[in-house]
N, C-alpha and C positions, 0 to 999 in steps of 0.2 A: 492679499495680505502678506507682507514680506518684511525683509530686513536688508534690502539692497543686495540681492544676489539671486537666490532661487526665484523670487518673484519676477525679476527682469528676464531671467532665462525662460521661464514658462511662457511669459508674454511673447518673447521673440520667436520661439519655436512653434507655438500653437495658436496664439490669438492674434498676433500682429497683422497677418495677411488673411485672416479667416473672416469671410463675409457673414458668417452666421452669428457673430458676436460684435457687440459694441461695448468696448471697455470704457468704464467711467473714470477710474482712478486706481492708483496704488495706495495702500496704507503702509506705514513704516513703524517699526518698533525695535526693541532690543538695543539698537545702536544710537547713542546720543547725537541729536542734531541732524539726522538724515532726512527728516520730514521737512516740508516747506520748499523742497526743490521741485523741478519739473523734469520728467523723463522727456528728453528733447526730441523735436521733430526729426532730426537726423537719425534717431534710433527708433522712434515710434512708427515711422513709415508714412506713406501717402494717405492712409485711411485716418490718420490723426495728425493733421497738418499743424496743429497748435501744441503738439506734445500732450503729455498726460500729467496731471497733478499728482504729487506724492504727499499724502495727508497723514496726520497722526492716527494710529490705530484706535486711540481713545475716542475718536469721532466716528467709529465704525457704524454704530446704530443710526446716527444722524445721516451719514452718507448713503446708507442703504435706503432709508425712508425717503429722503429728499430726491433721490435719483431713480426711485422705483427699481432698484437693483434686483434682478432675478437669479443671479448666480454669484456666489462669493467663493473665491479659491484661497485656501490656506497654503502659503508658499514660503514657509521658513521652518527652521529645524530646532531640535533639542527642547522639545516640550513634553512634559509628562502626559500620559494618555488622558488623564482626567482633565487636564487643561485644554487639550485639543477639543474634548467634548463640551467644555464650558464655552469655548469660543464658538463651536458649532451651535450651541444653544442660543447664544446671542443672535447669531445670523438667522437661524430658523425662526426665532421669535419675532424678528423684523420682517418676515415674509419671504426671505431669499433661500434658495437652495444652497447647500454647502458641499464643496468638492475638495478632495485630495487627488492630485495628479500623480500617476505612476510611470513606470519605465516606457511603456509603448508610446506615450504621448510626449515624453520629455527627453528621452535619451537619443542623442545623435550618434551616427555610426562613423567610425574612422575607417579609412582604407588600410590602416596599419594595425598591428596588434595593440590592444589596449589593456593595460593592467591598472586596476584601481585599488587605492588604499582608502578605506573609510573607517568609521568608528561607531560604537554604540552610544557614546557620550562625548561631549566636548572635554578635552583634557585627559583622554585615555592614553595619550602617548603616540598618537597617530603619526606625528611628524617624524619621530625617531624611526618608526617603522618604514615610512616613505623613503627616508634617506637610505635605510638598509636595503630596501628593495632596489633602489636606483643603483647602489653599489653592486648588488648581485647581478643585475642586468648588464651593467657595464663590464663586469668581470667575464660575462659570457660573450662579450664582443659586440654588444648592441649599442647603437647610438640612441641614447635616451633623452627625450625632452619631457619636462614636467609641466603639466597644466594644473594650475591651482584653482580651487574653488574661489569664487569672486569675493572681493571686498571693495567695491567701488563707492567710497564714501565721499568723494570729492566731485570734481567736474566730470560728469559722465561722458561728455563728448571727447574729452582728452583721454579717457580711460577705456575706450572701445576695445583696443587690442594692445596690451602692454607686454613687452619682452624685457626680462631681467637677466643680465649676465654679469653685471658689475655693481658695486656700491653706488656709482654715479648714476646708474639707471634708476635706483630707488630715489635718489635725490631729484632726478629729472621729473619723475612722476609724482613728486611730493608725497611719498608714502607715509602712512600713519605708522605708529608703533606696531599695531596689530598686523599690518601688511609686512613690515620689516621682520617681525618675528617668524613669519613663514618663509619669506624669500631669502633672507640673509644666510641661514644655515645651508640652503641649497647652493647659493652662490659660493660659499666657502668650500663646498664639496665639488665645485666645478660643474654644477648642473645649470642648464638654461631653464628658466621658468617663464611661462606665459600665464597671463591672467587678464581680467578686464570685465567687459559687459556683454559683447557679442561672441558667444562661444562657438558658433559656426565659423565665423571669421578666424577666431583664435585657433581652432583646430586645423583649418587649412594652412595657416601660416606655420604652425608647429610641425605639421607633416612634412614640410619642405626640408627640415634639417634633422629628421629622426628616422629610425626604423622601428622603434617601439615608443608608444606614448604612455606616460605614467600619470594617471589622474590622482592628484593629491587632494583629498576631500576636506571639507570644512565642517566644523561642528560634528554632527552625526547625520549630515545630509546624504542623500542618494547621489551617485555619480550623475554627471550631466551627459556622459557618453556610455554607450553599451560596452561593458567590459568583457574581454575574453577570459580574464582571471580576476576574481573579486576577493580581495583580502580585507578582512574586517578586524578591528582592534577592540578587545573587551578589557574592562577595567575592574579587577577584583577588589579595589578599594571602595567601589560602589556596587556591591553585589546585588543582583536583581534588577539593576537599571537596564540591563541588556534586553529585558522583556517588558519594560515599563515606560519607555520613552519613544516618542515619534521623531523622525522615522528610523531611529536606531534599531528597533526590532525588525524593521523591513530589511535593513542591511544584513542583520544576523541571519535572517531566513534565506537571503540570496547568496550567502558567503560560500566560496570554495575553500578558503583558508581562514581560520580564526586565530589571531594572535592574542593569547592571554598575557597581557603586559603586567609589569610591576609585581611579579611573583615573589621577588625578594623582600617586599615590604607588606604583603597582604597576609592576613591570618589564614590558617589552613581551612577553617570553616568557610571563609569567603571563596577561596579557590574551589572548594568542593561544590558550592552552590553554582558558581559560574560554569564549571565543567558540566554539571548536570543539566543546566539550562541549554547550553550549546548542544549537547547530545540529544536532548529532547526536541529542540526546535530545528536544528540543522544536523541530523545524524550523519550525513554524508561528508560534512566538512572536515578537512584535516585540521588538527589542532597543533599549534606551535606555542610553547610557553617560553616567556622571555623575562629576564631581569632588566630593570632600568638602572643601569649603573651610573652613579654620580661621579662627575669629574669636577674638581675644584682647582682654581688657579693657584691659590695660596692659602693653605689652612691656617697660617699664622694670623690672618686677619679675622679668624673666627674663634679660635680656641681662647676661652676666658674673657671674651669680649661681650659687651651689650650690643646686640645685633638688630638692625632693621632688615627684615626680609622683604624684598620686592619681588612679586610673583607675576607670572603670565596673566594678563587681565582676563581674557575669555575663560580660562580654566577655572579661576576662582570666583567669577561673577555668574554668568549664566550656566557655566559648567558645574556650579554649586559645590566646589571643593572648598573646605574651610581654609586650606593652605596648600602650598605647592612645594617644589623642590628646594626653594630657598630656606623655608622653615625646617624641612627635613635635614638639609645639610647643616644648619645651625645646631640642631640637636646632636646629629651624628658626630660632628667634629667639636663637641664640647663647648659651645658658646655659654657664656655666663647667664644670659637671658635673651628672650625675644622682646624687644621694646614694642609696646602697643602704639601704632601710628595714629589711631583715631583722633586723639586730642589735637594733633598737629595738622589734620587734613584741611586743605584749602580749596575753596571754590567747588569745581565739579568733582573733585576727589571726595570732598565731604558728602556730596549728594550720592556718590557711589556707595558709601557706607550705609546711607539711609535706605537706598534701594535694595542692597544685598546684606541684610542684617546677619546672615549666617557666617560672614567672613570672620576668620580668626585674627590673631595678632600679626597680620601681614598687610602689606601695602600693594594693592593691585596696580599693575603698570598700565593704566588707562591712557590711551593717546590717540583717540579717534579724530582729533583735530589739533591745531596749533595751541588753542587755549588749554585743552586738557594736558598737553605735553608740558606747558609752562606751569600749570597747577601742580602737576606731578613733581616737576623740578623743585618748586617752592616748598612742597610738602616734605620731600626728602631733605632739603636744606634745613627745615624747621625741626625735624625729629632729633631729639637728644639721644645720640647713640655713639658708640665707638667706631663701628664699621657698618657698611652696607653690603648685604649679600644679594647679588643680582641673579634671581632665579628665572629670568626671562631668556628666551632663545636668542636675543640679540644683546650686544653690548650697548646699554643705554647711554654710555659716555660718548658715543658717536653723535648723539643728537641733543644732548643736554650737558650742562655743567654739574658734576657731582663733586662737591668740595671735600667730602669725607673719604677716608680710605674705603675702597670698594673691591670686591672679589666676585668673579663670575662662577656660576655653578651650572653645569650642563648634564643632560641625560644622553646616554647612548644605550641601545638595547644589546643584550647578549642572550642568545637562545640557550635554554637549559634543557631542552628535550630534543629528540629526533623524531621526524626529519627536521632539519633546519630550513630556513627560507632559501638559502643557497641551494640545498639539495632538492627542494621542491621545484624551484624555478629552473634548475638545470635539467630536470626531467620533464618539464612542461613544454611541449612544442608550441612555438610562437610563429605563426605564418607571417611571411613578409607582405602579403597582400590579402585583404579580405575578399571573399567571393561576393559578387553582387547580390 
């Protein structure tokens, strides 16, 4: 059971060549349009010469019963604990065992030092922390290569092992908005990024041009590699979620360093609860508190204007945030109003509002395929507003036409407590070679 990432990884590293198992299929959820494909023979291996079907998770009970399935593996992230058990209940009621796979069976080992940055929830601000860690490691003289959690939503055979160093690389691999949001800021910072489907192959390629590997996690999933130093980002705007979501709580329990992000915008009571949970769950972890500082290209496009706030899609959809940095910036810099985009939503964007009714007066930048990108473009064009605030990590104007005045808003972290990430990393020995 997956969402085009963790599911493929678990299969590749544990089930693909394992004669004790006969894998029937993958199921897909969360990401629009990723079911109906086939995990190709070139990736599924000689035991599955016809590949494996990727079916909708909505058909799970039928798949289990029709194929006499004996074991079902949950392999995707950012689920409330009760939802995990609801899914387990469906599986068990159909007669199948239910499994969650952990580090020993899924984490690959690098010959190089491995630093991981993960989170307790989608939208915690992990990407800004990843970039800060990369800067710190490079200041220490390390050659850093970033490996990003997978987002293979297109042609899986073309996405086996992807390397991103330029904007042209993102065009060549036909990246979705969600992929660009993760890769483009790293490229802007001069970081090389690897991603794809086969994370054994990806690791060995990345090792050729690095002396430290930085794992940049996705959602609140576990690292695919065994980290020497595990950094986990907590979000005080959603206090308590750090112990209420799978597998974010697992990340918290394994953390060496916990970064409490967004301390400049969270109520004191929220910060207190998050600190207490960290100290209770992971008492040995070092805690770094950080502000998420907002940077705006041109405040004149916000002040006194009727604003459309376009937000990072994953953060405000399955990340369950009502709004993001776009709406925050609009209020902070005295916009006249936030325009409600719902009445103007077109096609798949309209469906997104139906699926995620918690959304506030913001437009999620959904772009998992060309149709969604065009639906997003048409929706922005239809909204009656003075300016568009782009609260996404990328400049959407690179991939679509936005006819209205637009301004970009970005986050960067600033540590507010000691020790800082720089200080911790400079005092942490990173061996150049792993022992066998």
